[in-house]
C-alpha positions as CSV (number, residue, x, y, z in Angstrom):
1,M,138.8,122.0,139.2
2,E,135.4,120.3,138.7
3,W,135.4,119.2,142.2
4,F,136.3,122.8,143.4
5,L,133.6,124.2,141.3
6,A,131.0,122.2,142.7
7,V,131.8,122.9,146.1
8,V,131.5,126.6,145.2
9,A,128.2,126.2,143.3
10,G,126.3,123.9,146.4
11,G,127.7,126.3,148.7
12,A,126.9,129.7,146.7
13,I,123.4,127.8,146.4
14,V,123.0,127.0,150.2
15,M,124.1,131.0,150.9
16,V,121.5,132.2,149.1
17,V,118.7,129.7,150.3
18,R,120.0,130.5,153.9
19,G,118.9,134.6,153.2
20,W,122.4,135.9,152.4
21,D,122.1,138.4,149.2
22,V,122.4,136.6,146.0
23,R,124.7,139.5,144.6
24,L,127.4,139.3,147.4
25,V,127.3,135.2,147.0
26,L,127.6,135.4,143.2
27,L,130.4,137.5,143.0
28,T,132.2,136.1,146.2
29,A,131.9,132.8,144.1
30,S,133.1,134.2,140.8
31,L,136.1,135.5,142.4
32,L,137.2,132.6,143.7
33,I,136.6,129.9,141.1
34,A,138.3,132.6,139.0
35,G,141.4,132.4,141.2
36,A,141.3,128.8,141.2
37,A,141.6,129.3,137.5
38,G,144.0,131.6,137.7
39,N,142.1,134.8,135.9
40,V,140.8,137.1,138.7
41,P,141.7,140.1,136.1
42,A,138.9,138.4,133.4
43,V,136.1,138.6,136.0
44,V,137.0,142.1,137.6
45,R,136.8,143.5,133.5
46,E,133.6,141.7,133.0
47,F,132.2,143.2,136.2
48,L,133.3,146.7,134.9
49,A,132.2,146.0,131.7
50,T,128.7,144.9,132.3
51,F,128.1,147.7,135.6
52,S,129.0,150.2,132.7
53,N,127.1,149.0,129.8
54,E,124.5,150.6,128.1
55,K,122.9,148.0,126.3
56,F,121.5,147.2,129.8
57,V,121.3,150.2,131.8
58,V,119.6,152.1,129.4
59,P,116.4,150.0,128.8
60,I,116.3,148.6,132.0
61,C,116.3,151.9,134.0
62,S,113.9,154.0,130.8
63,A,111.2,150.7,131.6
64,M,111.5,150.9,135.0
65,G,111.2,154.7,134.9
66,F,108.3,154.3,132.8
67,A,106.5,151.5,135.5
68,Y,107.2,154.2,138.4
69,V,105.4,157.1,136.1
70,L,102.3,154.3,135.2
71,R,102.3,153.4,139.1
72,H,102.3,157.4,140.2
73,T,99.5,158.6,137.3
74,G,97.3,155.2,138.2
75,C,97.8,154.5,134.1
76,E,98.9,150.7,134.7
77,R,96.0,150.0,137.5
78,H,93.0,151.4,134.7
79,L,94.6,148.9,132.1
80,V,94.4,146.0,135.1
81,L,90.9,147.4,135.6
82,L,89.8,147.4,132.5
83,L,91.6,143.5,131.5
84,V,89.9,142.4,135.0
85,Q,86.7,143.7,134.4
86,P,85.0,140.8,132.4
87,L,86.4,138.3,135.7
88,R,83.6,139.5,137.9
89,Y,81.1,137.8,136.3
90,V,82.5,133.9,135.8
91,R,84.1,132.9,139.1
92,A,85.1,129.3,137.1
93,L,88.0,131.6,134.9
94,L,89.7,133.3,137.4
95,V,92.6,131.0,137.7
96,P,92.8,131.0,134.1
97,G,92.3,134.6,133.8
98,V,95.0,135.8,136.1
99,V,97.6,134.2,134.4
100,A,96.4,135.4,131.1
101,I,95.9,139.3,132.1
102,G,99.2,139.2,134.2
103,F,100.7,138.4,131.2
104,L,99.6,140.9,129.0
105,V,99.9,143.5,131.8
106,N,103.6,142.4,132.3
107,I,104.7,142.6,128.0
108,P,104.4,146.7,128.3
109,L,105.5,147.0,132.1
110,V,108.3,144.3,131.3
111,S,109.1,144.4,135.3
112,Q,107.6,141.4,136.6
113,T,107.2,142.5,140.4
114,S,105.4,146.1,138.6
115,T,103.3,143.6,137.6
116,A,102.4,142.1,140.5
117,V,101.8,145.0,142.4
118,C,99.7,146.8,139.9
119,L,97.8,143.4,139.2
120,G,97.6,142.4,143.0
121,A,95.5,145.5,144.4
122,V,92.9,144.4,141.7
123,V,93.0,140.3,141.4
124,V,93.7,139.6,145.4
125,P,90.7,141.1,146.8
126,L,88.4,139.8,143.8
127,M,89.9,136.1,144.2
128,R,89.8,136.0,148.2
129,A,86.3,137.3,147.7
130,A,85.4,134.1,145.6
131,G,86.5,132.0,147.9
132,Y,90.3,131.4,146.7
133,S,93.2,130.9,149.5
134,M,96.0,133.2,149.8
135,A,98.3,130.4,148.8
136,T,96.4,129.6,145.4
137,I,96.1,133.5,144.4
138,G,99.9,134.2,144.8
139,A,100.3,130.9,142.7
140,C,98.3,132.6,139.6
141,L,99.5,136.0,140.1
142,L,103.0,135.0,140.2
143,L,102.4,132.8,137.1
144,G,101.1,135.2,135.1
145,A,103.4,137.9,135.9
146,S,106.7,136.5,135.6
147,V,105.8,133.4,132.9
148,G,107.3,135.4,130.2
149,G,105.2,138.8,129.0
150,E,108.0,140.5,128.7
151,L,110.6,138.6,126.2
152,L,107.6,139.4,123.8
153,N,108.7,143.4,124.2
154,P,111.3,144.7,122.2
155,G,112.8,146.8,125.1
156,A,113.2,143.2,127.2
157,P,117.0,142.7,127.5
158,E,117.0,139.2,127.2
159,L,116.2,139.9,122.9
160,Q,119.2,142.7,123.3
161,T,121.8,140.3,124.8
162,V,120.9,137.9,121.4
163,A,120.7,140.7,119.4
164,S,124.7,142.2,120.4
165,A,125.3,138.5,120.3
166,N,124.5,138.1,116.6
167,P,125.0,141.2,114.6
168,G,124.1,141.5,111.0
169,H,122.1,138.3,111.6
170,P,118.1,139.0,109.9
171,R,116.0,138.1,113.0
172,A,118.2,139.1,115.3
173,A,116.7,142.8,115.9
174,P,114.5,142.8,119.1
175,Q,111.6,143.6,117.5
176,V,111.9,140.7,115.1
177,Q,112.9,138.0,118.0
178,A,109.6,139.6,119.5
179,T,107.7,139.0,116.6
180,N,109.4,135.6,114.9
181,S,111.4,133.5,117.1
182,L,110.0,133.8,120.7
183,P,106.1,134.3,120.1
184,P,105.6,130.5,119.6
185,L,107.6,129.6,122.1
186,V,106.2,131.5,124.9
187,F,103.1,131.0,123.9
188,T,103.4,127.2,124.3
189,Q,104.6,128.1,127.8
190,L,101.9,130.0,128.8
191,A,99.0,127.5,127.5
192,V,100.6,124.3,129.5
193,A,100.8,125.8,132.5
194,T,97.7,127.6,133.0
195,V,96.0,124.6,132.1
196,V,98.7,122.9,134.8
197,I,97.7,125.3,137.5
198,W,94.0,125.4,136.6
199,V,93.9,122.1,137.2
200,M,96.0,122.0,140.0
201,S,94.3,124.9,142.0
202,V,91.3,122.4,142.0
203,W,92.7,120.5,144.1
204,W,94.5,122.9,146.4
205,E,91.1,124.2,146.8
206,R,89.6,121.1,148.3
207,A,92.6,120.5,150.3
208,A,92.5,124.1,151.8
209,K,88.4,123.1,152.8
210,V,89.7,119.7,153.9
211,E,91.9,121.3,156.4
212,G,89.5,123.6,157.7
213,G,90.0,126.4,155.0
214,P,87.2,128.8,154.2
215,P,84.8,127.5,152.2
216,A,83.8,129.1,148.6
217,P,80.6,131.0,148.9
218,S,78.8,132.5,146.2
219,P,80.5,134.8,144.6
220,F,78.2,137.5,144.0
221,T,77.4,138.1,146.9
222,V,80.5,138.4,148.7
223,W,81.8,140.4,145.7
224,E,79.3,143.2,145.7
225,R,79.9,143.1,149.7
226,E,83.5,143.2,150.2
227,I,84.4,145.1,147.1
228,G,81.4,146.5,145.6
229,S,79.0,145.2,142.5
230,P,80.4,146.4,139.1
231,A,78.8,149.6,139.0
232,E,79.9,150.5,142.1
233,T,83.8,149.6,141.3
234,E,86.3,152.8,140.2
235,R,85.4,154.2,136.8
236,I,87.5,152.9,134.1
237,N,89.3,155.7,131.9
238,L,90.1,154.4,128.4
239,V,92.7,156.6,127.8
240,K,94.6,156.4,130.7
241,A,94.8,152.6,130.4
242,L,95.9,152.5,126.9
243,V,98.9,154.6,127.8
244,P,100.8,151.3,129.1
245,L,100.8,150.2,125.7
246,V,102.4,153.3,124.0
247,P,106.0,152.6,124.2
248,L,105.0,149.0,122.7
249,V,103.6,150.1,120.3
250,L,106.0,152.8,118.9
251,L,108.8,149.6,119.0
252,F,106.7,147.7,116.9
253,A,105.6,150.5,114.4
254,A,109.3,151.4,114.0
255,A,110.6,148.2,113.2
256,P,110.4,145.2,110.7
257,P,108.1,144.1,109.4
258,F,105.8,146.7,110.1
259,K,108.3,149.5,109.7
260,F,105.2,152.6,110.0
261,V,107.3,155.4,111.4
262,D,111.2,155.9,110.6
263,I,112.5,156.8,114.1
264,P,115.7,159.0,112.2
265,D,119.6,158.0,114.2
266,E,120.2,161.7,114.7
267,W,117.1,161.7,117.4
268,V,118.7,158.3,119.3
269,I,122.7,157.6,117.9
270,P,124.1,159.2,115.1
271,R,125.1,156.9,112.2
272,K,128.6,156.1,112.4
273,A,131.4,157.5,109.4
274,D,130.1,154.5,106.9
275,G,127.1,154.9,107.2
276,K,126.1,152.0,108.7
277,R,123.9,152.5,111.8
278,D,125.1,151.7,115.5
279,P,125.0,148.8,117.6
280,A,123.3,151.1,120.3
281,Y,120.6,152.1,118.2
282,D,118.1,149.3,119.6
283,G,118.9,150.1,122.9
284,R,118.7,153.1,122.8
285,L,115.7,153.3,121.1
286,V,114.0,151.4,123.8
287,G,114.9,154.2,126.3
288,L,113.6,157.1,123.7
289,A,110.1,154.8,123.7
290,M,109.9,154.9,127.2
291,L,110.5,158.7,127.3
292,V,107.6,159.1,125.3
293,G,105.4,156.9,126.9
294,V,106.6,159.2,130.0
295,L,105.4,162.5,128.5
296,V,102.0,160.9,127.0
297,A,101.3,159.7,130.9
298,A,102.2,163.0,132.3
299,A,99.8,164.5,129.5
300,V,96.9,162.8,130.5
301,T,97.3,163.1,134.0
302,P,97.8,167.1,134.1
303,N,97.1,166.9,137.9
304,K,100.4,164.6,138.9
305,S,102.7,165.2,135.5
306,G,104.5,167.5,138.2
307,D,106.4,164.6,139.7
308,C,106.7,162.7,136.7
309,V,110.1,162.8,136.1
310,K,110.7,162.6,139.5
311,E,109.4,159.3,139.4
312,F,111.2,158.3,136.3
313,F,114.3,158.9,137.9
314,T,113.4,156.6,140.9
315,G,112.4,154.4,139.3
316,A,115.8,154.1,137.3
317,G,117.4,154.1,140.4
318,Y,115.5,151.1,141.3
319,G,116.2,149.1,137.9
320,F,120.0,149.8,138.4
321,T,119.8,148.7,141.9
322,N,117.6,145.5,141.9
323,V,118.0,144.7,138.6
324,V,120.6,145.6,136.5
325,S,123.0,144.9,139.8
326,L,122.3,141.0,139.4
327,I,123.2,141.0,135.8
328,V,126.3,142.4,136.4
329,T,127.3,139.6,138.9
330,A,125.5,137.1,137.5
331,T,127.4,137.8,134.5
332,C,130.4,137.7,136.6
333,F,129.2,134.1,137.5
334,G,129.0,132.7,133.8
335,K,132.4,134.8,133.1
336,A,134.0,133.0,136.0
337,I,132.6,129.5,135.0
338,E,133.8,130.1,131.7
339,T,137.3,130.5,132.7
340,A,137.1,127.3,134.6
341,G,136.5,125.5,131.6
342,V,133.0,124.7,131.9
343,A,131.9,126.8,128.6
344,Q,134.3,124.4,125.9
345,K,133.1,121.1,128.0
346,L,129.6,122.2,127.2
347,G,130.0,122.8,123.5
348,A,132.1,119.4,123.3
349,L,129.2,117.3,124.9
350,I,126.7,119.2,122.6
351,E,128.9,118.7,119.4
352,Q,129.1,114.6,120.1
353,A,125.1,114.9,121.2
354,P,123.5,117.3,119.5
355,E,119.8,116.6,120.2
356,L,121.1,117.3,123.7
357,M,120.9,121.4,122.4
358,Q,117.7,122.2,123.4
359,P,117.1,120.5,126.2
360,L,120.4,122.2,127.5
361,A,119.8,125.8,126.5
362,A,116.4,125.7,128.3
363,F,117.1,123.8,131.4
364,V,120.6,124.9,132.2
365,P,119.5,128.7,132.0
366,L,116.3,127.4,134.1
367,A,118.7,125.8,136.7
368,F,120.6,129.2,137.1
369,A,118.0,131.6,137.2
370,A,116.5,129.6,140.4
371,V,119.4,130.6,142.0
372,S,119.9,133.7,141.2
373,G,116.6,135.0,141.0
374,S,117.1,136.6,137.9
375,G,115.8,135.6,134.0
376,M,118.0,138.3,132.7
377,A,121.1,137.6,134.6
378,S,120.6,134.3,133.7
379,T,120.8,134.6,130.0
380,Q,122.9,137.1,129.5
381,S,125.5,135.1,132.0
382,L,124.4,131.3,130.0
383,Y,123.5,132.3,126.6
384,G,127.0,132.7,124.9
385,F,127.8,129.6,126.3
386,F,125.2,127.8,123.7
387,H,126.2,130.5,121.0
388,A,129.3,128.7,119.8
389,P,127.9,125.3,119.5
390,A,124.8,126.6,117.8
391,L,126.6,127.8,115.2
392,A,129.3,125.0,114.9
393,L,126.0,122.7,114.5
394,G,124.8,124.9,111.8
395,L,121.5,125.9,114.2
396,D,120.0,129.7,114.2
397,P,121.7,131.2,117.0
398,V,118.6,133.7,117.6
399,A,115.8,130.4,118.0
400,V,118.9,128.5,120.6
401,G,118.4,132.4,121.9
402,A,114.7,132.4,122.3
403,M,114.8,129.0,124.3
404,V,118.0,130.6,126.8
405,S,115.3,133.2,127.4
406,V,112.6,131.0,128.4
407,G,114.1,128.7,130.2
408,S,115.5,131.5,132.2
409,A,111.6,133.2,132.5
410,A,110.9,129.7,133.9
411,G,113.6,129.4,136.3
412,R,113.0,132.7,137.7
413,T,109.1,132.7,138.0
414,M,110.0,129.3,140.6
415,S,113.2,130.9,142.4
416,P,112.4,131.4,145.8
417,V,114.8,134.4,146.1
418,A,113.4,136.6,143.0
419,A,111.8,139.9,143.6
420,V,108.3,138.9,142.0
421,V,108.6,136.0,144.1
422,L,108.8,138.1,147.1
423,M,106.4,140.2,146.2
424,C,104.1,138.0,145.5
425,G,104.5,136.5,148.6
426,T,104.2,139.9,150.7
427,L,101.3,140.9,148.7
428,T,98.8,137.5,149.7
429,G,101.0,136.6,153.2
430,T,102.7,133.8,151.3
431,N,105.6,132.0,152.3
432,P,107.7,132.5,149.0
433,F,108.9,128.6,148.8
434,T,105.5,128.0,149.2
435,L,104.7,130.1,146.2
436,A,107.6,128.7,144.1
437,K,107.1,125.1,144.6
438,R,103.1,125.8,143.5
439,V,104.2,127.1,140.0
440,A,107.4,124.9,139.6
441,V,105.2,121.9,138.3
442,P,103.2,124.1,135.6
443,L,106.4,125.4,134.7
444,F,108.5,122.3,134.1
445,A,105.5,121.3,132.1
446,G,105.2,124.1,130.0
447,I,109.2,123.6,129.4
448,G,109.2,120.5,128.6
449,A,106.4,120.7,126.3
450,V,108.9,123.8,124.7
451,V,111.7,121.5,124.6
452,L,109.7,118.6,122.9
453,L,107.4,120.7,120.4
454,R,111.3,122.1,119.7
455,L,112.9,118.4,119.1
456,A,109.7,117.5,117.1
457,G,110.4,120.3,114.9
458,A,106.7,122.0,115.3
459,F,108.9,125.2,115.4
């Protein structure tokens, strides 16, 4: 069985690299493995359950719908312009600045691809005018948009996965994860990866000049010629710039430790007969927050409000087609390898060597996300492999879930088949494999630092 599993997994990787659709490959591999294990019905049940699971459908589709509305109304562009404005004057800070801004924009937008699109429209001409090569621009854009900013948004599906696996846990609520267990890991990953790519960018640009690439001209002269002086650029509307933050603020304000507002259950889902809150409340609250954001976006752009509802459902459809579908097939693959006994063997290995928990929780999801191209799918399909061993060792399963989520985000960012990598390649005219290779070293350095600090008890 182990040899068969290795052959199927290896074949799946080859097919994905050759350009086959990831969903088709994962689903086929799932059925082959489950067939060999004699439990195909388990994969079929997993497919149907995940396909109709509102834990993913509601947050993901509503968040993508909101992202489409922001793009339609131009609100996301004003947020980017507001954040990028200071970088126009300091070329030396463009690389870390672009990464940081991409990270910040990804928090309210959740979607890495949407972040790359709205950021790229401003950042690509700005960095190009400053003399940076397109490969360097694409790498900075990719790292910022995908390093893990969405994990600080309570609407992120990864947080829903961990929360649903730990009902009743005091720190399992998505809002609490976004303010408690995830920030130390995410900001460590961001800081280390940013420093590494900043140093590497100097080497890349020197190599580009040796190979005959364009020289780095005086930034002020070129910026004014190609994109206009700061006074001539598009005027920033502060109200529009703040609209993307509306759902984020609402979600944090409605949850501990802040609890500034109380969203009645009747607006989301009525309480159960025993008076307890329905587990679906958190996911539906995300959907409600996104709908409020859509209404605010329509209100501040009355000339675009007529098509806001249409754009919302267009984005929701995109989310189901391109995100939920990946989660469904990756979850089926996870169930298949679970039926093959991999989860039990992994758990036994961790019980024998508990010090392997943190490295495995980071790097196994990283590898899976690098193949599948989805951090969300990796977290959903693999978190269960580490949940039971964490409980057996007396470790906090929510903290382990944070490690799985951060590792999955890193793997997605270095995956040449990830949607955000393909988008950054399109925006900069760069081969996706080139971008994946350029961000791999910063990401490995970042996740390595996170693992070492966790093992040292720093967080």
